[in-house]
N, C-alpha and C positions, 0 to 999 in steps of 0.2 A: 038509805045511803052506800056510798062508792062502796068502804069496806065495811061490810057489815058486820056486826062482832068486834072490830076492831076501833072503836073509838078514838084509843089512843092514838092509834096511826093517823087519823083524821085531824084529831085536836094538835098532833105534831107538823102535819104538813100545812095544818091553817095556820100554825104560828111561822112558821118557814115562808109563807107565801106574804105573810103581813109582816115579816121583819128582813126581807130580802136584801134589801139595802145596808144594812148592818153587817158587821163583821160576824160569821157562823158561830152559834156560843151553844155548843152541845147539852149543856147543862140547861138553858134557858128552855132549850126545845124538850126535853126530858120533863123538865118541872110544868110546861104546857099542856105536854100528853098526858100527866097525871100518874097515876098509882104502878108507875112501872119503873126501873131503875134503867141506867146509858145503855147496859149491857143488852137488858132484855129490848127494850125499844130500838136499839141497831137492828138486832134479830129479828124482829117482828115487822117492822120498819121495808128490813129487805125482800122478806119472805113475801109481803104483800105489793111492796111498789118494784121492785128489782133493784132498788137503789137504797145506798146507806142514806142515812138522813143528809150527811153533808153532801153524796153525788145528788142527792135530789136538790138541795139549795143551789148547787153548783149548775145544773139542769135548767132550773127557774132564774138564775143568773143570767147565763147563756141567751135565753129566750128574751129577758129583757133587755140585752144589749142587743139583739135584732130587732126587735120592735125601735130602737132608738136609730139604730141604724138606717129604719126606713125614711126617717126624718131629715132630709136632704140639706135642710138650714144648719143641720149640727156637722162639725167636721167629727171626724172618726172620734179624736180624743174626747170629744166634748160627749159623743153617746154614750163611751165606755163612762166617763167621769159621773154622769147622768146617771149612772146606775152602780156609783160608787167605788169603782175599780180604775185601774192607770191603765192605759192603752199599751203599754210597753213591756206589762210584766206578764204573771202567772196567765189572765185570764186571755190574755192576747193568744197566747199560746195554746190554753183550752180551748178557744174558739176556734182556733186552726183544726184542734184535733177533732172537735164535736162537728163541725160542720163542713170540715173538708176545705175550706175555702180561707182565705184571708179575710178580714173585714171588708176592705176594698174591694175584693172579688164578688162577697157576699152583696154588698148595696149595689154593685152594676148589676149584679145577676140577677136581683129583685126590682131593679127600675125599667 
């Protein structure tokens, strides 16, 4: 198992991967993890993965946007919309911060 002895973190990660298109819900992530409270889960999750549950959710979201940007039949706004976010909001800035490129630069650099 990826995080031996940390089944709660594995379950939390699995929940996030399954529900990445939805708005982040820490209560639901905690419930999916099992017998821990939010504070414990945040601490364990960060200890094991290096990210908070929300940070992991954002990482997954950015990776999914990157995947959609590789589909040249989609406009940039459509690639973001396919991931449940607006291309002119927080995730545009976050995308640039995390990748070091705008979505257009990323798309051009990967083709």
